[in-house]
N, CA, C and O atoms as a MOPAC input file, in Angstrom:
PM7 MOZYME 1SCF
protein

 N      0.82800 1    -1.19600 1     0.00000 1
 C      0.00000 1     0.00000 1     0.00000 1
 C      0.86900 1     1.25400 1     0.00000 1
 O      1.98100 1     1.26200 1     0.52800 1
 N      0.34800 1     2.28400 1    -0.58700 1
 C      1.07000 1     3.55100 1    -0.65800 1
 C      0.54500 1     4.49900 1     0.41200 1
 O     -0.66200 1     4.57100 1     0.64400 1
 N      1.43700 1     5.21400 1     1.05500 1
 C      1.01500 1     6.14300 1     2.10400 1
 C      0.40200 1     7.38600 1     1.46700 1
 O      0.66700 1     7.70200 1     0.30700 1
 N     -0.41500 1     8.08000 1     2.24000 1
 C     -1.04000 1     9.30900 1     1.74600 1
 C      0.02900 1    10.33000 1     1.37800 1
 O     -0.12200 1    11.06900 1     0.40500 1
 N      1.09200 1    10.37100 1     2.14300 1
 C      2.17200 1    11.33200 1     1.86900 1
 C      2.84400 1    11.03600 1     0.53400 1
 O      3.08000 1    11.94600 1    -0.26000 1
 N      3.14900 1     9.77100 1     0.28800 1
 C      3.79400 1     9.41000 1    -0.98200 1
 C      2.86200 1     9.64300 1    -2.15100 1
 O      3.29800 1    10.06200 1    -3.22300 1
 N      1.56600 1     9.37100 1    -1.95100 1
 C      0.59300 1     9.62100 1    -3.00700 1
 C      0.53900 1    11.10700 1    -3.32600 1
 O      0.49800 1    11.49900 1    -4.49300 1
 N      0.54100 1    11.92900 1    -2.29000 1
 C      0.50800 1    13.37800 1    -2.49900 1
 C      1.76700 1    13.85400 1    -3.22700 1
 O      1.68500 1    14.71500 1    -4.10300 1
 N      2.92000 1    13.30500 1    -2.87700 1
 C      4.16000 1    13.66600 1    -3.56500 1
 C      4.08700 1    13.27700 1    -5.04000 1
 O      4.51300 1    14.03900 1    -5.90800 1
 N      3.55400 1    12.10500 1    -5.31900 1
 C      3.42200 1    11.65600 1    -6.70600 1
 C      2.45800 1    12.55300 1    -7.47500 1
 O      2.71400 1    12.90600 1    -8.62600 1
 N      1.34800 1    12.92100 1    -6.83400 1
 C      0.37000 1    13.78400 1    -7.49400 1
 C      0.98800 1    15.14000 1    -7.81500 1
 O      0.75400 1    15.69200 1    -8.89000 1
 N      1.77200 1    15.67600 1    -6.89200 1
 C      2.41600 1    16.97200 1    -7.10200 1
 C      3.36600 1    16.89900 1    -8.28900 1
 O      3.41600 1    17.81600 1    -9.10900 1
 N      4.10900 1    15.82200 1    -8.37800 1
 C      5.06000 1    15.65600 1    -9.46800 1
 C      4.36600 1    15.49700 1   -10.81600 1
 O      4.94100 1    15.85800 1   -11.84300 1
 N      3.14800 1    14.96700 1   -10.83700 1
 C      2.45700 1    14.70100 1   -12.09800 1
 C      1.67200 1    15.89300 1   -12.61900 1
 O      1.17700 1    15.85500 1   -13.74500 1
 N      1.54600 1    16.94600 1   -11.82700 1
 C      0.94000 1    18.15200 1   -12.34600 1
 C     -0.46600 1    18.41700 1   -11.86400 1
 O     -1.12400 1    17.55600 1   -11.28100 1
 N     -0.90800 1    19.63400 1   -12.12500 1
 C     -2.20100 1    20.08300 1   -11.61200 1
 C     -3.40900 1    19.37700 1   -12.22600 1
 O     -4.43300 1    19.23600 1   -11.55800 1
 N     -3.31700 1    18.93800 1   -13.46500 1
 C     -4.46500 1    18.25400 1   -14.07700 1
 C     -4.68700 1    16.90600 1   -13.40100 1
 O     -5.82500 1    16.54300 1   -13.10500 1
 N     -3.61700 1    16.16600 1   -13.15700 1
 C     -3.73300 1    14.88900 1   -12.46000 1
 C     -4.26000 1    15.10000 1   -11.04900 1
 O     -5.12000 1    14.34900 1   -10.58900 1
 N     -3.75600 1    16.11100 1   -10.36400 1
 C     -4.20400 1    16.41900 1    -9.01100 1
 C     -5.70100 1    16.73800 1    -8.99900 1
 O     -6.42300 1    16.28100 1    -8.11200 1
 N     -6.16500 1    17.51000 1    -9.96700 1
 C     -7.59300 1    17.83800 1   -10.05200 1
 C     -8.43300 1    16.58200 1   -10.26100 1
 O     -9.50800 1    16.45000 1    -9.67600 1
 N     -7.95100 1    15.65900 1   -11.09000 1
 C     -8.68600 1    14.41400 1   -11.33200 1
 C     -8.75500 1    13.57000 1   -10.06400 1
 O     -9.80000 1    12.99700 1    -9.75800 1
 N     -7.65800 1    13.48800 1    -9.33200 1
 C     -7.63300 1    12.71900 1    -8.08400 1
 C     -8.57800 1    13.33700 1    -7.06000 1
 O     -9.33900 1    12.62000 1    -6.40900 1
 N     -8.53700 1    14.66200 1    -6.91100 1
 C     -9.40100 1    15.33100 1    -5.93600 1
 C    -10.87700 1    15.18600 1    -6.30100 1
 O    -11.71600 1    14.99800 1    -5.42000 1
 N    -11.20000 1    15.27300 1    -7.59400 1
 C    -12.58800 1    15.10700 1    -8.02800 1
 C    -13.07700 1    13.68600 1    -7.75700 1
 O    -14.22200 1    13.48700 1    -7.35000 1
 N    -12.21600 1    12.70700 1    -7.98300 1
 C    -12.57900 1    11.31700 1    -7.71300 1
 C    -12.79200 1    11.09500 1    -6.22500 1
 O    -13.75900 1    10.44900 1    -5.82200 1
 N    -11.89500 1    11.62600 1    -5.41200 1
 C    -12.03800 1    11.49200 1    -3.96300 1
 C    -13.34300 1    12.13900 1    -3.48800 1
 O    -14.05300 1    11.56500 1    -2.66200 1
 N    -13.65500 1    13.31100 1    -3.99700 1
 C    -14.88500 1    14.01200 1    -3.62000 1
 C    -16.11600 1    13.20300 1    -4.02300 1
 O    -17.08300 1    13.13000 1    -3.26500 1
 N    -16.08700 1    12.59900 1    -5.20600 1
 C    -17.21700 1    11.78600 1    -5.66300 1
 C    -17.42500 1    10.57600 1    -4.75900 1
 O    -18.56200 1    10.21400 1    -4.45900 1
 N    -16.34400 1     9.95300 1    -4.32700 1
 C    -16.44900 1     8.79500 1    -3.43400 1
 C    -17.03600 1     9.21000 1    -2.09500 1
 O    -17.93000 1     8.54100 1    -1.57700 1
 N    -16.54400 1    10.30700 1    -1.52800 1
 C    -17.06700 1    10.78400 1    -0.24400 1
 C    -18.54400 1    11.14700 1    -0.37600 1
 O    -19.34000 1    10.81600 1     0.50300 1
 N    -18.92000 1    11.82200 1    -1.46200 1
 C    -20.32600 1    12.17200 1    -1.67400 1
 C    -21.20500 1    10.92600 1    -1.75100 1
 O    -22.30400 1    10.90700 1    -1.19800 1
 N    -20.72800 1     9.89200 1    -2.43000 1
 C    -21.49900 1     8.65400 1    -2.52800 1
 C    -21.64700 1     7.99400 1    -1.16100 1
 O    -22.71300 1     7.46800 1    -0.84000 1
 N    -20.59700 1     8.01600 1    -0.35900 1
 C    -20.67100 1     7.43000 1     0.98000 1
 C    -21.66100 1     8.18000 1     1.85800 1
 O    -22.41000 1     7.56600 1     2.61800 1
 N    -21.66600 1     9.50700 1     1.75700 1
 C    -22.55900 1    10.32300 1     2.57900 1
 C    -24.01100 1    10.16100 1     2.12700 1
 O    -24.92000 1    10.18000 1     2.95600 1
 N    -24.23500 1    10.00400 1     0.83200 1
 C    -25.59600 1     9.92000 1     0.29600 1
 C    -26.21600 1     8.53000 1     0.46500 1
 O    -27.42800 1     8.37400 1     0.31800 1
 N    -25.41100 1     7.53800 1     0.76600 1
 C    -25.90900 1     6.16300 1     0.85300 1
 C    -26.94300 1     6.01300 1     1.96200 1
 O    -26.84600 1     6.63900 1     3.01700 1
 N    -27.92600 1     5.17300 1     1.69800 1
 C    -28.96200 1     4.86000 1     2.68400 1
 C    -28.99300 1     3.35100 1     2.89700 1
 O    -28.57700 1     2.58100 1     2.03200 1
 N    -29.49000 1     2.94400 1     4.05300 1
 C    -29.64800 1     1.51600 1     4.31400 1
 C    -30.60500 1     0.93900 1     3.28200 1
 O    -31.64700 1     1.52500 1     2.99100 1
 N    -30.24200 1    -0.21300 1     2.73300 1
 C    -31.11300 1    -0.84800 1     1.74200 1
 C    -31.04800 1    -2.36300 1     1.86700 1
 O    -30.04900 1    -2.92700 1     2.31200 1
 N    -32.12600 1    -2.99700 1     1.46900 1
 C    -32.19700 1    -4.45200 1     1.46200 1
 C    -32.34000 1    -4.90600 1     0.02300 1
 O    -33.18400 1    -4.40500 1    -0.71900 1
 N    -31.50900 1    -5.85700 1    -0.36400 1
 C    -31.49600 1    -6.32200 1    -1.74400 1
 C    -31.90000 1    -7.77500 1    -1.86100 1
 O    -32.70900 1    -8.28000 1    -1.08300 1
 N    -31.33200 1    -8.42600 1    -2.83000 1
 C    -31.68000 1    -9.80300 1    -3.15900 1
 C    -31.40300 1   -10.72800 1    -1.97200 1
 O    -30.42600 1   -10.55200 1    -1.24500 1
 N    -32.26500 1   -11.69500 1    -1.79400 1
 C    -32.16200 1   -12.68200 1    -0.71700 1
 C    -32.14300 1   -12.04500 1     0.67000 1
 O    -31.61500 1   -12.62600 1     1.61800 1
 N    -32.71900 1   -10.85000 1     0.78400 1
 C    -32.81900 1   -10.18500 1     2.07800 1
 C    -31.52200 1    -9.60700 1     2.60300 1
 O    -31.43800 1    -9.23800 1     3.77500 1
 N    -30.50900 1    -9.52100 1     1.75500 1
 C    -29.22300 1    -8.96000 1     2.18400 1
 C    -29.38600 1    -7.46700 1     2.44900 1
 O    -29.82800 1    -6.72200 1     1.57400 1
 N    -29.03300 1    -7.03500 1     3.64800 1
 C    -29.15900 1    -5.63300 1     4.02500 1
 C    -27.78300 1    -4.99700 1     4.14300 1
 O    -26.87500 1    -5.55600 1     4.75900 1
 N    -27.64600 1    -3.83300 1     3.54900 1
 C    -26.42200 1    -3.03800 1     3.64400 1
 C    -26.80600 1    -1.74400 1     4.33200 1
 O    -27.71800 1    -1.04600 1     3.88800 1
 N    -26.11400 1    -1.42100 1     5.41500 1
 C    -26.47300 1    -0.25600 1     6.21800 1
 C    -25.72300 1     0.98600 1     5.75900 1
 O    -24.60100 1     0.92200 1     5.25800 1
 N    -26.39200 1     2.11900 1     5.95100 1
 C    -25.74200 1     3.39100 1     5.63400 1
 C    -24.53600 1     3.59700 1     6.53700 1
 O    -24.45000 1     3.01400 1     7.61700 1
 N    -23.61600 1     4.42000 1     6.09200 1
 C    -22.43100 1     4.74100 1     6.87700 1
 C    -22.72100 1     6.01000 1     7.66500 1
 O    -22.93000 1     7.06700 1     7.07000 1
 N    -22.73800 1     5.92800 1     8.99400 1
 C    -22.99700 1     7.13500 1     9.78500 1
 C    -21.94700 1     8.21400 1     9.49600 1
 O    -20.75300 1     7.92500 1     9.42500 1
 N    -22.40200 1     9.44600 1     9.33400 1
 C    -21.50600 1    10.53900 1     8.96200 1
 C    -20.37800 1    10.73000 1     9.96300 1
 O    -19.24900 1    11.03500 1     9.57900 1
 N    -20.68000 1    10.55200 1    11.25200 1
 C    -19.63100 1    10.75000 1    12.25300 1
 C    -18.52000 1     9.71100 1    12.11500 1
 O    -17.35300 1    10.01600 1    12.35900 1
 N    -18.87700 1     8.48200 1    11.72300 1
 C    -17.84800 1     7.44400 1    11.52600 1
 C    -17.00700 1     7.73700 1    10.28900 1
 O    -15.79600 1     7.51300 1    10.28900 1
 N    -17.65100 1     8.24000 1     9.23300 1
 C    -16.90800 1     8.61200 1     8.03200 1
 C    -15.94300 1     9.75400 1     8.34800 1
 O    -14.78000 1     9.71400 1     7.94600 1
 N    -16.42200 1    10.76400 1     9.06200 1
 C    -15.55900 1    11.88400 1     9.43400 1
 C    -14.39000 1    11.41100 1    10.30100 1
 O    -13.26000 1    11.86500 1    10.12200 1
 N    -14.66000 1    10.50800 1    11.23100 1
 C    -13.59500 1     9.98800 1    12.09400 1
 C    -12.53900 1     9.25400 1    11.27100 1
 O    -11.34300 1     9.41300 1    11.51300 1
 N    -12.97500 1     8.45000 1    10.30000 1
 C    -12.02900 1     7.71700 1     9.45600 1
 C    -11.21200 1     8.68200 1     8.59700 1
 O    -10.00000 1     8.51900 1     8.46100 1
 N    -11.87000 1     9.67900 1     8.02100 1
 C    -11.15300 1    10.65800 1     7.20700 1
 C    -10.16700 1    11.45900 1     8.05700 1
 O     -9.05000 1    11.73800 1     7.62200 1
 N    -10.57800 1    11.82200 1     9.24800 1
 C     -9.70400 1    12.57200 1    10.16000 1
 C     -8.49300 1    11.71300 1    10.55600 1
 O     -7.36300 1    12.20000 1    10.58200 1
 N     -8.73900 1    10.44100 1    10.86000 1
 C     -7.67200 1     9.52900 1    11.29400 1
 C     -6.54800 1     9.43900 1    10.26000 1
 O     -5.37300 1     9.35700 1    10.61500 1
 N     -6.92000 1     9.45400 1     8.98100 1
 C     -5.92700 1     9.30300 1     7.92500 1
 C     -5.56200 1    10.62900 1     7.25300 1
 O     -4.98800 1    10.64500 1     6.16400 1
 N     -5.90300 1    11.74400 1     7.91700 1
 C     -5.49400 1    13.05100 1     7.41900 1
 C     -6.17500 1    13.48500 1     6.13900 1
 O     -5.61300 1    14.27100 1     5.37700 1
 N     -7.38300 1    12.98200 1     5.88800 1
 C     -8.07600 1    13.30900 1     4.64200 1
 C     -9.24500 1    14.26800 1     4.84500 1
 O     -9.93300 1    14.61100 1     3.88300 1
 N     -9.48100 1    14.70300 1     6.07400 1
 C    -10.58200 1    15.62600 1     6.35000 1
 C    -10.01100 1    17.02700 1     6.47900 1
 O     -9.24800 1    17.32100 1     7.40000 1
 N    -10.38800 1    17.87900 1     5.55200 1
 C     -9.89900 1    19.25500 1     5.57900 1
 C    -10.83800 1    20.09900 1     6.42600 1
 O    -12.05400 1    19.91900 1     6.36200 1
 N    -10.29100 1    21.02400 1     7.22500 1
 C    -11.15900 1    21.87900 1     8.04000 1
 C    -11.99000 1    22.79600 1     7.14800 1
 O    -11.55000 1    23.15100 1     6.05500 1
 N    -13.19100 1    23.18800 1     7.60100 1
 C    -14.02400 1    24.09200 1     6.79600 1
 C    -13.29900 1    25.41100 1     6.55800 1
 O    -12.53800 1    25.88200 1     7.40400 1
 N    -13.54900 1    25.99200 1     5.39800 1
 C    -12.88000 1    27.26000 1     5.05800 1
 C    -13.82600 1    28.42100 1     5.19700 1
 O    -13.44000 1    29.56400 1     4.95300 1

């Protein structure tokens, strides 16, 4: 696995267009996680929503939560 620091260094070296693509992808993933709702699918399999506080805690733990501006 690659560390967040090494990934950031690689993104910086590859230029602003690559960085914008990475940030847009990350934002889309976070938005999908926040928008998810508990649902039940085939054979009664239930997938629960991710509580926002747990998502924020995970993002904070790995240095991916930016403070509000």
